[in-house]
C-alpha positions in Angstrom: 0.2 0.0 -0.1 1.4 3.4 -1.0 2.1 5.9 1.8 0.7 9.5 1.5 3.3 12.0 2.7 1.7 15.3 1.5 -1.4 17.1 2.2 -2.7 20.7 1.9 -4.3 23.6 3.7 -6.3 25.9 1.5 -8.2 29.2 2.2 -9.8 31.9 0.2 -9.1 35.7 0.8 -11.8 38.4 0.5 -11.2 38.8 -3.3 -11.8 35.2 -3.9 -8.2 34.0 -4.5 -7.3 30.5 -3.1 -4.0 30.2 -1.2 -2.5 26.9 -0.5 0.2 25.6 2.2 1.4 22.1 1.4 2.5 19.9 4.6 5.1 17.2 3.6 6.0 14.4 6.1 9.3 12.8 6.1 9.4 10.5 9.2 8.4 12.3 12.2 9.4 15.8 10.8 6.8 17.8 8.8 7.6 20.9 6.5 5.0 23.3 5.6 5.5 25.5 2.6 2.9 28.3 1.2 2.6 28.0 -2.7 1.6 31.7 -2.8 4.7 33.2 -1.2 7.3 30.5 -0.7 7.3 30.6 3.0 8.7 27.4 4.8 8.7 26.1 8.2 9.7 22.7 10.0 6.8 21.8 12.2 6.8 18.5 14.2 3.5 19.3 16.0 0.3 20.8 14.6 1.5 21.7 11.3 -1.9 22.2 9.9 -2.8 24.7 12.6 0.4 26.6 11.7 -0.5 26.4 8.2 -3.8 28.2 8.8 -2.3 30.7 11.0 0.1 31.7 8.1 -2.7 32.0 5.6 -4.7 34.1 8.0 -1.9 36.5 8.9 0.1 36.7 5.7 -2.8 36.7 3.2 -5.8 37.4 5.2 -7.2 34.0 3.6 -9.8 32.8 6.0 -12.5 31.2 4.4 -12.4 27.6 4.5 -13.4 25.9 1.1 -15.1 23.0 3.0 -17.6 25.6 4.6 -16.0 26.6 7.9 -14.8 30.2 8.6 -11.9 31.1 10.5 -11.9 34.2 12.6 -8.9 36.0 14.3 -9.5 37.3 17.7 -6.7 38.5 20.2 -3.8 37.0 18.0 -5.3 33.4 17.7 -7.0 31.7 15.2 -10.0 29.4 15.9 -12.9 27.7 13.9 -16.5 28.8 14.4 
């Protein structure tokens, strides 16, 4: 059986543009990379949360294409 080692977090900004951060797994380590700006970061824990935070802070991309909306309050990001 093939092992899936990449996933993505996508959000839309207020102008309808999609922004994507890809999460790649290599063993226990995960690397996150933004397709829009090239930002990269290693993240062993909670890489998807860090990806959502980057999209909200750097690109104001907070609309979840699966239907949830992310809002920023007091510097934290949470699902409604």
